[in-house]
C-alpha positions in Angstrom: 24.2 4.7 15.9 23.8 1.2 17.2 22.1 -1.7 15.3 20.7 -4.7 17.1 20.1 -7.9 15.2 18.4 -11.1 16.5 17.7 -14.3 14.6 15.5 -17.0 16.1 14.9 -20.6 15.5 11.4 -21.6 16.5 10.5 -24.8 18.3 9.0 -27.6 16.3 5.3 -27.1 16.0 5.3 -23.3 16.1 2.4 -22.3 14.0 2.3 -19.4 11.5 -0.3 -17.7 13.7 2.0 -17.9 16.7 4.9 -16.5 14.6 2.7 -13.7 13.3 1.7 -12.8 16.9 5.4 -12.2 17.7 5.9 -10.1 14.6 2.8 -8.0 15.3 3.7 -7.5 18.9 7.3 -6.5 18.3 6.3 -4.0 15.5 4.5 -2.0 18.2 7.5 -1.6 20.5 9.0 1.9 20.5 11.3 3.8 22.9 13.0 7.2 22.8 16.1 7.1 20.7 14.9 4.2 18.5 15.2 5.1 14.8 13.7 1.9 13.3 12.5 -1.6 14.1 11.9 -4.2 11.4 11.1 -7.8 11.9 9.5 -10.8 10.1 9.5 -14.5 9.5 11.8 -16.2 7.0 10.5 -16.3 3.4 12.0 -19.8 2.8 14.2 -18.7 0.0 17.2 -20.7 1.2 17.3 -24.1 3.0 18.7 -23.9 6.5 17.6 -20.3 7.3 16.4 -19.5 10.7 12.7 -18.7 11.3 12.5 -15.0 12.4 14.7 -12.0 12.4 14.6 -8.5 13.9 16.8 -5.5 13.3 16.5 -2.2 15.2 18.6 0.9 15.1 19.2 3.2 18.1 20.8 6.7 18.5 23.2 5.4 21.1 23.8 2.8 23.8 21.4 4.5 26.2 18.5 4.1 23.7 19.4 0.5 23.2 19.4 -0.1 27.0 15.9 1.6 27.2 14.7 -0.9 24.6 16.3 -3.8 26.3 14.7 -2.9 29.6 11.4 -1.7 28.3 8.5 -3.4 30.1 6.4 -4.0 27.0 9.4 -5.5 25.1 10.1 -7.8 28.0 6.4 -8.8 28.3 6.5 -9.8 24.7 9.7 -11.8 25.2 8.3 -13.6 28.2 4.7 -14.2 27.1 5.1 -14.7 23.4 8.7 -15.3 22.4 10.0 -17.6 25.1 7.4 -20.3 24.5 8.3 -20.7 20.8 12.0 -20.0 20.8 14.4 -23.0 20.4 17.5 -20.8 20.1 18.4 -17.2 19.4 21.5 -15.3 18.4 22.0 -11.6 18.9 24.5 -9.0 18.1 24.7 -5.2 18.6 27.2 -3.2 16.6 28.0 0.4 15.8 27.1 1.6 12.3 29.8 3.4 10.4 27.4 6.0 9.0 
């Protein structure tokens, strides 16, 4: 199983409503072989945290690739995420169990 993790730092001036629109849109993305997708904005419990995170689990690399290439996922990236993203870090790794 593969886990994909992304953390995003929003541009200055990003509103809570804009951030919520990203969360709402991403929560609707599903592809064959996706086991779970969770995302949300930072709770502000620790100074220096990034603003948004998403984790998604996939059966295998093919399922991850379907997600990465999914038209709706890419529409959300382009139309919602790109305008508010200052920087992002990503990692995909294989789960041990």
